[in-house]
N, C-alpha and C positions, 0 to 999 in steps of 0.2 A: 961653399962657393956655388952660385947658381950657374947652370949651364943652359945654353940655348939649344933647342932641338934642331936636328939636321933638317934642312929644307927638303920638302917632298919633291917627287919627280915633276909634278905640274909646275911648281915654283921654279925649279931649275930650267925647265923648258921655256917658261916665260922669260927668265933672265937671259937665256941664250938667244931667243928669237925676237924679243920685243925690246927696242932701245929706249923706251920712254923713261925707264927707271934711272937712266943716267943723268937726266936733266932736272934742273930746278925751275920752279914757277917764278916768272919775272913779272907777274901781274899783281903781286902782293907785297906789302911792306913799303917802307919809305924809299926815297929816291936812291939813297946810298946802297940799300940792300938790293934793290932792283938792278943797279949797275953791277954789283958784285955777282949776282946770279947770272946776269947776261954774260959777263966775262967768263964765269965758270962754264956756262953752256958753250961758249965759243971754244974753250979748251977741250970740251968733251966731243966736239964735232968730228974729231979724228977717228972715232969709232964707228961712225955712221956708214962709211963705205964697206966695212966688214959686214955689218948687218944687211946692207943692200946685196952683197954677194951671197950671203946665206939665203936670202929670200929669192934671189934670182935662180939659184940652184933648186930650191924647194918648188918654186913655180914651174920650172922646166920639168921636174919630176911629176908634179901634179898634172900638167898638161899631157905628158906622155901617158900617165895612168888613165886619164880621161879617154884618150884615143884608143888605148888598149881595151878598156872596158866597152867602148862602143863597138869595136871590132869583134870582141868576144860575144857581145849580145847578138850580133848578126849571125855568127857562126853557130852558137849553141842556143837554139831557140827555147829549149826547156828551161834554161837558167837565165833567160833574157831579162826578167824583172830584177833579179839580183844584180846583174851587170849594169842595168840602167840605173839602179840606185847607186852603185859604185861610181858610175860616170857622173851622176848628179852631184854627189858629195865631192868628188875630185874637181869638178868644174866650179863649184862654189868656193872651195879652198883656193883654187887658182885665182878667182876673181878677188877674193879678200886679200890674197898675197899681192896682186897687182896694185890694189888700192893702197896697201901699206907701203909698197915700194915707192909709189908716187909721193906719199907723205914723207918718207925718209929722204927722197931726193929734194923735195921742197925745203925741208928743215935744214939739210946740209947746205943747199944753195943760199938760203937766207942767212945762216950763221957764217958762211964763208964770204959772201959778196956784199952784204949790207953792214955798214960800219956801226 
């Protein structure tokens, strides 16, 4: 009996934080398949607020981390370059998170309010 390998940590993090794996492509197939996929996506929209909450918490932590790194860079001048690098990466992570949150909000709004 063939067994499937356990998913790795990166794949589990992807499934936990990125909601795109829940949805089907509605741009391919005949009209009936497109309608089925659209109905399926409308049923799956109920999970999007949970993903939005996860990203809101993560972005708040990243923003707090950014401000902490900036404050530490001013206090500890010997380690300033390390803290500036930390601030850079936490700021980039925050920016990516905000972009993903806006994408999730648009997808949820579209699947909820557009018939």
